[in-house]
N, C-alpha and C positions, 0 to 999 in steps of 0.2 A: 820562661814566663814568670811574671811577678808572683811572689809567694802567696800574697793575699788573694790575688785573682785565682791562682791555681787552687788554693784551699776552698774558696767559695764555690768554684765550679765543681769540685769533687763532692760538694754537699748540696747541690742544687735540689735534689729530691727532698731533703729535710727542710730546706728553705721553703719549698712549695707547700709542704705539709703544714708548716707554721703559718704561712700566708693564708692558705685556705681556711684553717681553723680560726684565724683572726677575723677574716672577712665574714665567715659564717656566723660569728658572734655579732649579729647586727646591733647597731648602736645609734639609733635616732636620737638627736640631741635632747628632745623633749621627753624621752622615755627613760626615766632614771633607772628603773629596774633593769632594762636591757643594757643600758650603758654600764651599769655596775657589773653586770654578768660579763660583759666584754672586758672590763677591767680585771676581773678574776682570771679570765683566759689569758690576758696579757701578763699577769703576774706569773702564771704557770709557764708560759713560753719563756719569759725572762729568766726564771730560776733554772729551767731545764738547760738553757744555752749558756748562761753565765755563772751558774753554780751558787755557792754560798758566799759569805763575806760581804753582804750588802745590808745596808739599813733601808728597809722598805717602809715608807710612810704613806698612809692613806689619809688624805685630807677630805674630811667628810663634808657633804653638802645636803641640805634638806630637800631641795627640789632638783637641782642639776646633779649630774653624776659626780661621783667622788673623783678627786684628782690623785695621781700617783707620783711619788717622789722617791727615786732610788739613787742611793749614793754609797760609796765604798765605806765599809766599817773602818778600814784602815787605809785612808787615802794614799795614793801613789804620790811620789814627787812629780814636779812638773806642773804645767798650766792646768787649771781646773776647766774642763770643757763641758758645757751644757748641751745635751741633745734635747732639742725642744720639739715636741710633737703633740698632736691632739688625736683622740680616738673616737670622737663623736662624728656622725655623718648627717647629711641633709636628708637622707632617704627614710621614708616610712618602711615598715616591715615588708619584705618581699617585693619591693618596688622594682628591683633589678635582680634577675637570677644570676647566680654564680656559674659562669660558663667559661670554657677554654676553647679557643679556636686558633689553630696553628700556634703562633708565638704569643698571642694576646690572651690575657685572663680578664674577664669582665666581672664586675661585682660592685656592690654598694660601698663606696668609700675606699675602694682599693687604690685608686689613683690619688685621692684626696682624703686621707693620706696614710692609710694603713701599711702600704708597701714601704713607704719612706720610713715610717716608724720602725717597722721590722728590720730594715736595713741598718739602722743604728745599733740594734742588738747584735746582728750578725757581723757587722764590721768590728765591733768590740770583741765578739767571740773569736773572730779570725785572728785578731791581734794578740789575744791571750794565748791562742794556740801556737802562734808563730814566734812570739817574743818571750824572753825570760821575764821581762818586766815591762809593764805599760809605760810609755814615755809621757803620760798625762794622767790626770785624775778624772774619770768620767762621772758625769751626773746626768740622770735621765729624769725629765719631767714630762709626764703624759697627762694632758688636760682634757676635760670632758665637755667644754662648752664653746670652743672656738667658733663653730658654725653659727652660733647665736650671739656673737659679740664679745665673748670672753668676760662676761660680767662678773662671774665668781672666781675667775682664775687670774685676771690681770694683776692684782695685788701680789698674788703668790708668784707669778712669773717674774715680776720686777724684784721681789725679795730674793728669790733664788738666783736670778741673773747677777745681782749685785755681789754675790759671793763667788762668781766665776770670772775667768779671764776671757773666755770666748763663748759665743753662742752659735751653734750650728742648727739651723731650722730645717727640719726634714719634710717640708712641703715639697710638692712635685716641681720639677724644672719646667721651663717654658715648653709648651707643646710644639713638636716639630723639630726645633733646633736643639732641645735638651739643655738650653742655656741656664746658668745659675742666675738668680735674681739678686742683683746688687742695688736695685732701686725699686721701691714700691710707693705707690701713692698713699698719702694720708686720707683717712675717711672721716667725714663729719656727718652727723645726723641731727636735724632740728625739726621741731613741729611749730608751725605758725598758726595761731588761733585768733579769730576776729569775732568781736561781738558787735552786732549792729542793732537796729530797731525794727521789729516786725510791724507790718501794716497790711491792710487788704490791698491786693495788687490792682483792684479796679477802683474802689471808692476812695481810698486814702493813700494812694501810691506816694504822694508827695510827703506824707508823714513818716515814711519808712526810711531806714538807712540800710541798704543792702550789704550784708556781710560778704556775699558772693562777689559782688561788684568790687568791693574793697580788696578782697584777697586776689582777685584776678589781676588788679593793677600791680600788686606786689609780686605776683608770679612772673609777669612780664619783665619787671625790673630785675628780679633775681636771676632769671635764666640768661639775661644779658651779661652776667658776670662770667659766663663760660668763656675761656680763652684757650683754644686748642694749641696755639703756639707755646703757651706756658704749661700745658698739660692739665689745666684747670677746668673742671666741669661742675656745673650746678644743675641738679635735676629735681623737679617737683614730681615725685612718683605717684603720690595719691592725693586726691582732694575730696572733701565731702562737706555738705552743708545744706541748709534749707529744709523745709518740711513739705511744701506743696507748690505747684506752679502758680497758684493764685495768691501766694503769700510772699511779701518782701522778706527775704531771709534775714534772720537775726543772728545766725551763727554759721561759721565756716572754718574749716581747718585744712592745712596742707602739710604733708610730710616731705621734707627736703633732704636730699643726699648731695654732698659735695666731695670731690676728690681733688687733691692737690699734690704737687711734687716737692714743695718746699714749705718751710715754716713761714716764710715771708708771705706766700700766697694764702696760707692757712689763716694767718692774722688778718689779712685783707678781707677774706670772705667772712670770717667770724665778726669782724667789726661791722661789716655791711649788714649782716643778719641781726646782730644785737642792737643796732642803732636804727632799726626801722621805726618810722613814725607813720601815723594814720594819714591817709589822703583826705578823708572826710572828717571834719572836726568833731562829729558825734560818734564816730566809730572808735572802738577800743581794740587795741591789738596786744598780744603777748606772744613771746617766742621763747622756747626752751630747747636746749640741746647741748652738744659738746662736740669737740674733736675726739671721736671715738678711738681712732688710731692715728698717731702722729706719722708723718712720712718717714720712710726708710730711705735715707739719702746716701749717695756715694760720697764718702768722706774719708778723712785721714785715719779714722779708726778701723773702717771696714775694708778699705782698698788693699791693705797689706795681706789681709786674710784671703781675699780673692786671688792675689798673686801666689800665695801658697797653694791654692787649689789648682792653679795652672801648672805649677811644678809637679804636684801630685798626679795630675792627669797624664803627664808625659810618662810616668812610670808604669801606668797601666794601659797606655796606648789610646788615651782619650784626649781630643783637643777640646779643652774647656773654654767656653765662651760665656759672656754675660749679657744681660738684657734688663729692660725696665718691665715692671708689671703694674697693671692698673689696680688690681685688688690688694687688700692689706692682709697681713698675717700677724701672728704673735711676735714675729721678729721685729715688727715696727716698734713695739714697746721697748725691747731690749736695746735696739739701736739708739733710740731716743735717750737712753741713759748714758750713752757714750761707751757702751760695751761692744767690742768688735763682734759683728754679726754677719753671718753669710746665710742666704736663703736659697731654696730651690735645690736642695741636695738629695731629694727623693728619687723615685724611679720614673723614667720616661713613660709616657702614655698619652691619653687624651680623655676628654669628657668630664672635667670637673663639674659637678652639679647637673650633669646631662645624662640621658638615658643610655648613651653609649660609653659610659665611663669604663676605662680599662687601663691596664699597664702592658708594656712590652716585656714579658717575663724574660725573654732571651737577653735583655739588657740589665737585668737585676744584678748579676754578679759583678759586671764591670763597674757599675755605679756604686755598688757596695764597696768594692775594692778601692775606688776613688776616695770614698769617705775614710776608709782605713788608712790609706796613704796620706790623706790630709791631716789626720790625727798625728801620724808620725812626723809630718812636716811641722806641725804646730809644737809638738813636744821636743823636736830635735834641737831647737835653739830658740827658746822663748822670747829672747830679746829681739830677734829678727822676725819671728813668726807672727807676733802680735804686738800691738802697743798696749801693754797691760794698764788698765785703768786703776787709779788710786781709789779703792773702794770707800775709804774714809771720807772722800769728798762728795760722794753721791748722796743725794737726799731725796 
């Protein structure tokens, strides 16, 4: 049996203890106090399993939870590998009970993504226990606001990633197949606002300019940009406007979400949004937003890293596969910088953002061993394992 797999199976009880403690430290994104308490529990588990010799940096936030950055005080030789995870969740307190049924453990954020986060710690612990020297230099970045857009962490993620050769994203794999995520859609968010002219709907209807009528025409136009063959979707998720049924509305707004698989499609959608003009000459429109997460594309930087995962999987008896994902992750940011990135390395399960969220705990050790073996593969021959990026050229 593979040494890492054997070691991890021998320690399943301790792994479960750590996992339960981490999930019990509930961490709703908007509750800074609870997120920071979870961060304290995370520090405790990290130091218990990986010991001393680490620089532990807490990046303070006023409203969002604090971010945590752990790196070796005396870095190892070999590629610098970033384990990228978040420990905030979408769930309010006690929304999902922590329960175990047969091989599944249910709980808030256990699948997305506390189990994956924990596996990065245990994979490194296993390697430290089985090897005289790590063949890579590990860096751990645990962020607190991924579920609400990574607004306070994006800059930090990009700064840390630029100092690393590889980024391993500990988000869960594809449900069902357990596939790694080698492509993710980019995500854009915009708000369209329309100013019209109010008037009495009965006596002076002709004097009004309906903001609702104006925005409705734009909505029809925008949703026609959806192209399923290219993987592009444009969705108007919310609209609001007007004051009363007997008043021509003088204001309306719409929130727009778009998803794209390529930068080419992103540019096309952004240009369409930012070049909107009013249909009615007296209506005024404004639009604000951005490409919140660039697409994670299958490219020459990322593909060799996936190939290493396939080799690593064979050593632990896992047939590694790849797939596209519709949602974005923090790995979108690092891939966009040209840094080799591989996503979906967490623990199999189901129910992200759903009441049945759970992991298959009986698969924890094999997936954790896969991660450990991938790190060996990366460190074994850095010139073949990854295409190291020239950090000086990144801006």
